[in-house]
C-alpha positions as CSV (number, residue, x, y, z in Angstrom):
1,X,-171.6,-11.2,41.6
2,X,-168.4,-13.2,40.9
3,X,-168.0,-16.9,41.8
4,X,-166.0,-16.2,45.0
5,X,-168.5,-13.7,46.3
6,X,-171.4,-16.0,45.4
7,X,-169.7,-19.0,47.2
8,X,-169.1,-16.9,50.3
9,X,-172.7,-15.7,50.2
10,X,-174.0,-19.2,49.8
11,X,-171.7,-20.5,52.5
12,X,-172.8,-17.9,55.0
13,X,-176.4,-18.4,54.0
14,X,-176.1,-22.2,54.5
15,X,-174.9,-21.7,58.0
16,X,-177.6,-19.2,58.8
17,X,-180.1,-21.8,57.4
18,X,-178.7,-24.5,59.7
19,X,-179.2,-22.3,62.7
20,X,-182.7,-21.5,61.7
21,X,-183.7,-25.0,60.5
22,X,-183.5,-26.9,63.8
23,X,-184.6,-25.9,67.2
24,X,-181.3,-26.0,69.1
25,X,-179.7,-24.4,72.1
26,X,-177.1,-22.9,69.8
27,X,-175.6,-23.4,66.4
28,X,-175.1,-27.2,66.2
29,X,-171.6,-26.9,64.8
30,X,-170.4,-23.8,66.6
31,X,-167.4,-25.6,68.0
32,X,-166.0,-26.2,64.6
33,X,-162.9,-24.2,63.9
34,X,-162.2,-25.0,60.3
35,X,-163.8,-26.4,57.1
36,X,-163.1,-30.0,57.8
37,X,-164.5,-29.9,61.3
38,X,-167.6,-28.1,60.0
39,X,-168.1,-30.7,57.2
40,X,-167.7,-33.6,59.7
41,X,-170.2,-32.0,62.1
42,X,-172.7,-31.4,59.4
43,X,-172.4,-35.0,58.2
44,X,-173.1,-36.3,61.7
45,X,-176.1,-34.0,62.0
46,X,-177.4,-35.1,58.6
47,X,-177.0,-38.8,59.6
48,X,-179.1,-38.1,62.8
49,X,-181.7,-36.2,60.7
50,X,-181.9,-39.1,58.2
51,X,-182.4,-41.5,61.1
52,X,-185.3,-39.4,62.4
53,X,-186.7,-39.1,58.9
54,X,-186.7,-42.9,58.4
55,X,-188.2,-43.5,61.8
56,X,-191.1,-41.0,61.1
57,X,-191.6,-42.4,57.7
58,X,-191.9,-46.0,59.0
59,X,-194.4,-44.9,61.6
60,X,-196.6,-43.3,59.0
61,X,-196.3,-46.2,56.5
62,X,-197.4,-48.6,59.2
63,X,-200.3,-46.4,60.2
64,X,-201.5,-45.9,56.7
65,X,-200.9,-49.5,55.5
66,X,-203.9,-50.6,53.4
67,X,-205.8,-47.5,54.4
68,X,-208.1,-46.4,51.6
69,X,-210.1,-47.6,48.7
70,X,-210.2,-51.3,47.9
71,X,-207.4,-52.4,45.5
72,X,-210.1,-53.9,43.2
73,X,-211.1,-50.3,42.3
74,X,-207.6,-49.5,41.1
75,X,-206.9,-47.0,43.8
76,X,-203.7,-47.2,45.9
77,X,-203.8,-47.3,49.6
78,X,-202.7,-44.3,51.6
79,X,-199.3,-45.8,52.4
80,X,-198.7,-46.2,48.7
81,X,-199.2,-42.5,48.1
82,X,-196.9,-41.8,51.0
83,X,-194.2,-44.0,49.5
84,X,-194.5,-42.2,46.2
85,X,-194.4,-38.8,47.9
86,X,-191.3,-39.7,49.8
87,X,-189.5,-40.9,46.7
88,X,-190.5,-37.7,44.9
89,X,-189.4,-35.6,47.9
90,X,-185.9,-37.2,48.0
91,X,-185.5,-36.3,44.3
92,X,-186.8,-32.8,44.9
93,X,-184.4,-32.3,47.9
94,X,-181.4,-33.5,45.9
95,X,-182.3,-31.4,42.8
96,X,-183.0,-28.4,44.9
97,X,-179.7,-28.6,46.7
98,X,-178.0,-29.1,43.3
99,X,-179.6,-25.9,42.1
100,X,-179.1,-23.9,45.3
101,X,-175.4,-24.7,45.7
102,X,-174.5,-24.6,42.0
103,X,-172.4,-21.5,42.3
104,X,-170.1,-23.1,44.8
105,X,-169.7,-26.4,43.0
106,X,-166.0,-25.8,42.1
107,X,-165.1,-24.3,45.5
108,X,-163.3,-25.9,48.3
109,X,-166.3,-25.5,50.6
110,X,-168.8,-27.2,48.3
111,X,-169.2,-30.4,50.3
112,X,-170.0,-28.4,53.4
113,X,-172.4,-26.1,51.7
114,X,-174.2,-29.0,50.0
115,X,-174.4,-31.0,53.2
116,X,-175.8,-28.0,55.0
117,X,-178.5,-27.8,52.3
118,X,-179.4,-31.5,52.6
119,X,-179.5,-31.1,56.4
120,X,-181.9,-28.1,56.3
121,X,-184.3,-29.8,53.9
122,X,-184.2,-33.1,55.7
123,X,-185.0,-31.4,59.0
124,X,-187.9,-29.6,57.4
125,X,-189.2,-33.0,56.1
126,X,-188.9,-34.5,59.5
127,X,-191.0,-31.7,61.0
128,X,-193.6,-32.3,58.2
129,X,-193.9,-36.0,58.8
130,X,-193.9,-35.5,62.6
131,X,-196.9,-33.2,62.2
132,X,-198.8,-36.2,60.7
133,X,-197.6,-38.5,63.5
134,X,-198.9,-36.0,66.1
135,X,-202.2,-35.3,64.3
136,X,-203.6,-38.7,63.3
């Protein structure tokens, strides 16, 4: 598969992933008519997803604060493990999107494709954290 075909395939897959990633009435950026509009729409959606992610994370950190073994025993509290997991997840998300969008890195649609990847993974993480909020 040549680079142009790969970029087209990834671009189409990224949009399919967006439609699948979030429960929506329809494709969140269906009104976009060109690359610039699609990119701007995805950036707005990513900002919303980041806000949801941060809110969910803060709820869980507060819930698990100092929960667990006494510090004197050398164990971390549950919120400490959550903080480490979140830092690791951010690195994993970014590295995964670097890998998944590599073939399109020199293309004009790279920003859109990369943002779509970040959005999908962030939405998945929000769902994951929300599950813990809903199941204390």
